[in-house]
C-alpha positions in Angstrom: 121.5 -32.7 274.5 121.5 -36.0 272.7 118.7 -37.0 270.5 115.6 -38.5 272.1 116.7 -37.0 275.4 114.5 -35.7 278.2 114.4 -33.6 281.3 116.7 -35.7 283.5 120.0 -34.0 282.5 118.7 -30.3 282.9 117.3 -31.2 286.3 120.7 -32.7 287.4 122.6 -29.6 286.1 120.2 -27.3 287.8 120.4 -29.3 291.0 124.2 -29.4 291.0 124.4 -25.6 290.5 121.8 -24.9 293.3 123.8 -27.1 295.7 127.0 -25.4 294.8 125.4 -21.9 295.4 124.0 -23.0 298.7 127.4 -24.4 299.9 129.2 -21.3 298.7 126.8 -19.3 300.9 127.7 -21.6 303.8 124.1 -22.6 304.3 122.5 -25.9 305.3 119.5 -27.3 303.5 117.5 -26.8 306.7 118.5 -23.2 306.9 117.3 -22.5 303.3 114.1 -24.4 303.8 113.3 -22.4 307.0 114.0 -19.1 305.4 111.8 -19.9 302.3 109.1 -21.6 304.5 109.2 -24.8 302.5 110.0 -28.4 303.3 113.6 -29.7 303.5 112.6 -32.4 301.1 111.7 -29.9 298.5 115.1 -28.3 298.6 116.8 -31.6 298.7 114.8 -33.0 295.7 115.7 -29.9 293.7 119.4 -30.3 294.4 119.4 -34.0 293.5 117.5 -33.5 290.3 114.6 -35.8 291.5 111.9 -33.2 291.6 110.2 -31.3 288.8 111.5 -27.7 289.2 109.1 -24.9 289.5 110.1 -21.4 288.3 108.9 -19.7 291.5 110.9 -22.0 293.7 114.1 -21.6 291.7 113.7 -17.9 291.5 113.3 -17.7 295.3 116.5 -19.8 295.8 118.5 -17.7 293.3 117.3 -14.5 295.2 118.4 -16.0 298.5 121.8 -16.9 297.0 122.1 -13.4 295.5 122.4 -14.5 291.9 122.0 -11.3 289.9 120.2 -11.0 286.6 122.6 -12.1 283.9 123.9 -15.2 282.0 124.1 -17.5 285.0 120.6 -16.8 286.1 119.2 -17.0 282.6 121.0 -20.4 282.1 119.5 -21.8 285.3 116.0 -20.7 284.5 116.4 -22.2 281.0 117.2 -25.5 282.8 114.0 -25.1 284.8 112.0 -25.0 281.6 113.8 -27.9 280.1 113.4 -29.9 283.3 109.7 -29.5 283.2 109.4 -31.4 280.0 108.5 -35.0 279.6 110.4 -37.7 277.7 108.9 -40.4 275.5 108.8 -42.8 278.5 106.1 -40.7 280.1 103.7 -42.5 277.8 104.5 -45.7 279.8 104.1 -44.3 283.3 101.4 -46.9 283.9 104.1 -49.6 284.0 107.2 -47.5 284.9 105.8 -45.7 287.9 104.2 -48.6 289.6 105.6 -51.5 291.6 105.0 -54.7 289.6 106.4 -57.8 291.4 110.1 -57.1 291.5 112.2 -54.1 292.3 114.1 -54.6 289.0 111.1 -53.3 287.2 109.8 -50.8 289.7 109.6 -47.0 289.8 113.4 -46.8 289.7 113.2 -47.9 286.1 111.7 -44.6 285.1 114.6 -42.7 286.5 117.1 -45.0 284.8 115.4 -44.7 281.4 115.4 -40.9 281.7 119.1 -40.8 282.5 120.0 -43.3 279.8 118.2 -41.1 277.3 120.6 -38.2 278.1 123.8 -40.2 278.3 126.3 -39.9 275.4 128.3 -43.0 276.4 127.5 -46.1 278.4 130.0 -48.7 279.8 128.5 -51.7 281.4 129.6 -55.1 282.9 127.0 -57.8 282.7 127.2 -61.1 284.6 123.8 -62.8 284.1 122.1 -61.7 281.0 122.8 -59.6 277.9 122.4 -55.8 278.5 118.9 -54.6 277.7 120.1 -52.3 274.9 121.4 -55.4 273.0 118.6 -57.8 273.7 116.4 -59.2 270.9 112.7 -58.9 271.5 112.3 -62.6 272.2 115.2 -62.7 274.6 113.9 -59.7 276.4 110.4 -61.2 276.6 111.7 -64.4 278.1 113.4 -62.3 280.9 110.4 -60.1 281.6 108.1 -63.1 281.8 110.2 -64.4 284.7 110.6 -61.0 286.4 106.9 -60.1 286.1 105.3 -63.5 285.9 102.2 -62.4 287.8 101.6 -59.3 285.8 99.0 -58.9 283.1 100.2 -59.7 279.6 99.4 -56.2 278.4 101.7 -54.7 281.0 104.5 -57.0 280.1 104.2 -56.1 276.5 104.3 -52.4 277.4 107.5 -53.0 279.4 108.9 -54.8 276.3 108.0 -51.8 274.2 110.0 -49.6 276.5 113.0 -51.9 276.2 112.9 -51.9 272.4 112.3 -48.1 272.3 115.5 -47.6 274.4 117.5 -49.3 271.8 116.7 -46.8 269.0 119.5 -44.5 270.1 122.1 -47.2 269.2 121.0 -46.9 265.5 120.4 -43.2 265.3 121.7 -41.6 262.1 123.1 -38.7 264.1 124.9 -38.9 267.5 124.2 -42.6 268.2 124.7 -43.7 271.7 128.2 -45.1 272.3 127.9 -48.4 274.1 130.8 -50.4 275.5 129.9 -53.8 277.0 131.8 -56.5 278.8 129.9 -59.7 279.2 130.9 -62.5 281.5 131.2 -65.6 279.4 128.5 -67.3 281.4 126.0 -64.9 279.7 126.7 -66.5 276.3 126.0 -70.0 277.7 122.8 -69.3 279.6 120.0 -70.4 277.3 117.5 -67.7 278.1 114.2 -68.5 276.3 115.6 -71.8 274.9 118.1 -72.6 272.2 116.2 -70.9 269.3 115.9 -67.6 271.1 119.6 -67.8 272.2 120.8 -68.4 268.7 119.0 -65.3 267.6 120.5 -63.3 270.5 124.1 -64.5 269.7 123.6 -63.5 266.1 122.4 -60.1 267.2 125.5 -59.6 269.3 127.6 -60.4 266.2 125.7 -57.9 264.1 125.8 -55.1 266.7 129.5 -55.7 267.4 130.3 -54.6 263.9 128.9 -51.1 264.5 131.4 -48.3 265.1 129.5 -47.1 268.2 129.2 -50.5 269.9 132.1 -52.4 271.5 131.4 -55.9 272.8 133.9 -57.9 274.8 133.6 -61.2 276.7 135.4 -61.8 280.0 136.4 -65.5 279.5 136.1 -68.2 282.1 139.9 -68.8 282.2 140.4 -65.3 283.7 139.1 -66.8 287.0 138.7 -64.3 289.8 138.7 -60.7 288.7 138.1 -57.2 290.3 134.4 -57.1 289.4 133.3 -60.3 291.0 130.9 -58.3 293.1 128.6 -58.0 290.2 127.2 -56.0 287.3 127.1 -52.2 287.0 126.5 -49.5 284.5 128.5 -46.3 284.0 126.6 -43.4 282.4 128.7 -40.7 280.8 127.2 -37.3 280.0 129.7 -35.5 277.7 128.4 -32.0 278.2 128.8 -32.3 281.9 131.6 -34.7 282.7 131.5 -34.0 286.4 127.9 -35.3 286.5 128.7 -38.9 285.4 127.1 -41.6 287.6 127.1 -45.3 288.3 124.0 -47.5 288.3 124.1 -50.8 290.3 121.0 -53.0 290.0 120.0 -55.3 292.9 117.1 -57.6 293.7 116.0 -55.5 296.7 116.6 -52.1 295.1 118.8 -50.1 292.7 121.7 -47.8 293.6 122.9 -44.6 292.0 126.4 -43.5 292.8 127.3 -39.9 291.9 130.2 -38.8 294.1 133.4 -38.4 292.2 135.4 -41.0 294.2 132.8 -43.6 293.7 132.5 -42.9 289.9 136.3 -42.9 289.6 136.5 -46.3 291.3 134.0 -47.8 288.9 135.7 -46.2 285.9 139.0 -47.9 287.0 137.1 -51.1 287.6 135.7 -51.1 284.1 139.2 -50.4 282.7 140.5 -53.4 284.6 138.0 -55.9 283.4 138.2 -54.5 279.8 141.9 -55.1 279.9 141.6 -58.8 280.6 138.6 -59.4 278.4 138.7 -60.8 274.9 139.0 -58.0 272.3 136.1 -57.5 269.9 137.5 -59.8 267.2 138.2 -62.6 269.7 134.8 -62.1 271.2 133.2 -62.4 267.7 135.2 -65.6 267.1 134.0 -67.1 270.4 130.3 -66.3 269.6 130.7 -67.9 266.1 132.1 -71.0 267.7 129.1 -71.2 270.0 126.8 -70.8 267.0 128.6 -73.4 265.0 128.4 -75.8 267.9 124.7 -75.6 267.6 
C-alpha cells in the first residue's frame, strides 16, 4: 500500500472478493442477509467497502460461501484487520463527517480523501479551479471561504489543513503520488483570491510541473468544443488492484463514484482524448510564463 494510506483500499478489496464469492454461489444479497439474520444494508456495505468490517461478520460470510482455511481466507481476514484502521484524516472527522453548507465539502469528502490516500496515480480534468493537490494555501483558502462562507473560521482552517496534508504525497521521498492534470485554460485566467494570490498559484504550477511525478497540461481555448465539455472528473488508479480503479465526479448537489469497468474505461479514453489535444508540458509552462509576464 502506498505511503500515508489508510483503510479504504483493504475494504474495497475485501468487498470485491465477498461480492465475487456470493455471485459464484449464485446467491442474492437478500438471501445471504436472511440466512445470517442480518440486514441487507450490512451485507451491501461490506461488499461496497463502505462499512467498517467486523471479523465475526466476515467469518460468517466466508463460512456461508464455504471458503476453507488457507491462503484465501487468511488474506481476506488480513484485509479485515487493515480495514478497521483509521487514516490521518480521522483526526478531522469534525469537519469531514458533517454537512457544512455545500455538498462539495460534506461527508463525501471523507471517502474521497481515504481513496486518494491509497491511489498510486491520479488523472484529472479541471474546468473551474486548480486541482486541490496543486493549490497554494492562499488559493485554497479563497475557494473554501466561498464554499463555506457561513462556517466558523476554525472549521475553515481545519478544512484547509486537510487540503494541505493531502498534498504531502506529491513530495514524498519514496513512492510519491503520480499526478496527471489537464486544466482548461479558463482556470489560468480566473483570478481566484485576487491578482497576488493568482500569481503565487501560477508560480506553484510552474514549479510542480518540473517534478517527474507531476504532469500538467492546459487545454487551450482554440481547441473549442471537446469530448469533456460535460465537466471535470478524477480518475483514481490503484496499481495493486487495477480492476478496482474508479472515477470521481464532483457536483453541486452531490458527488458520484463510478466503479463499473465500462464506466471507468470510458473516462480513461476521455482523458486520453483531451490529453491528446492539450498543450504538452513545455508548451503549458510557456503559456503560464506568458501570463506571469503579462502581469
